[in-house]
N, C-alpha and C positions, 0 to 999 in steps of 0.2 A: 636759605642762608642761615648760618649759625650765628647766634648772638652769644658771644663769649665774654665771660668775666676775665679780668687780667691774668689770672693764673692759667686758665685754659688757653687763652690767647698766646701766652708765652710758650706753652707746650707746642702749639701749632706752628709758631714762627721758628721754633727750634728744629722742626722737621725739615730734612733736606728737600729742596725743590719748592718750598713754599715761597711765594712772592709777597713781600710786605709792601703794601701800597698805602702811602700817606696822601690823603686828599686835601690837606691844608694848603694854604698859600705859602709861597716862598718866604714871606715875612714871618709867618708863624714857625716855619721850619727853622729859621735863624734863631728863634727863641728857645726851642726845645725839639729834639728829634731823636729817633731811634736809629742806630747804625744799620746800614744796608737797605734802608727803605727806598723805594722808587717813589718819586714825588710827581703826581699828576693831580693838580688842583681839581676839585669837583666840577668847577665851571668849564674845565677843558676835557673832562673825561670822555664825553660823548665823541669829540673829534679825535681823541688820542687813544681810543679803546684798542685800536689795532696794534699798539705797542705791547699789549699784554697777551699772554698765551691762554686761550680759553680752556686748555687741558690742565693747566697748573692750578694748584691750590692758591687762592688769593686771600690774604689776611689784610683787611682794610682798617685804617685808623684815622681819626681826626682829633679835634680838641676835646669834645665831650661825647661823641658818639652819634650825633644827629646826621652829620654829613656822611660819615662812613656807612651808616645804614642806608642812606639814599644811594650812595655809590654802589653798595652791594646789590641793591634791587636793580639798578641800571645794568650792572654786570650780568645778573641773572636773566634779565630780559633780552640780553644779547648773547645768550648761549653759554655763559660761564656756569658751571655746575658745582664747583667746590669753592664756595665763597663764605667767609666769616667776617664779622666786624667786632671791634672792641667796644664793649659796653662801657660807657664813661670816658672813652677816649684816652688820650695821652695824659690827661689830668688824673684819671683813676690809676693809670699805669704808674705815674709818679708817686701817688699816695700809697699804693699797695704792692708794687713790685720793685721799683728802682727810684728811691728818693733823690738820687743824684740828677735825675731829669728835672730841669726847672719847671715850676708851675707858673702859669701866667693867666 
């Protein structure tokens, strides 16, 4: 799994075919979100992993980066080979890439 800073993460999600996976809860998504993200909360990922293509590049984010790293490791254990997570989560994204994304 790649551990990406916000600028490298942005380059990855701008690549065609990359799936942006947000593992936060729906309540958190309502506060701040990135467009086009698929939302599967970390607690549901094990049961819903079949919704994702193991051949696709998967870019995972959460609030501060802890849950996205856990999700990335879960994906790798289940055969996903092109997985990255956002160091610092959407909070770092808001600070370093897009200040219009609300911080919470």
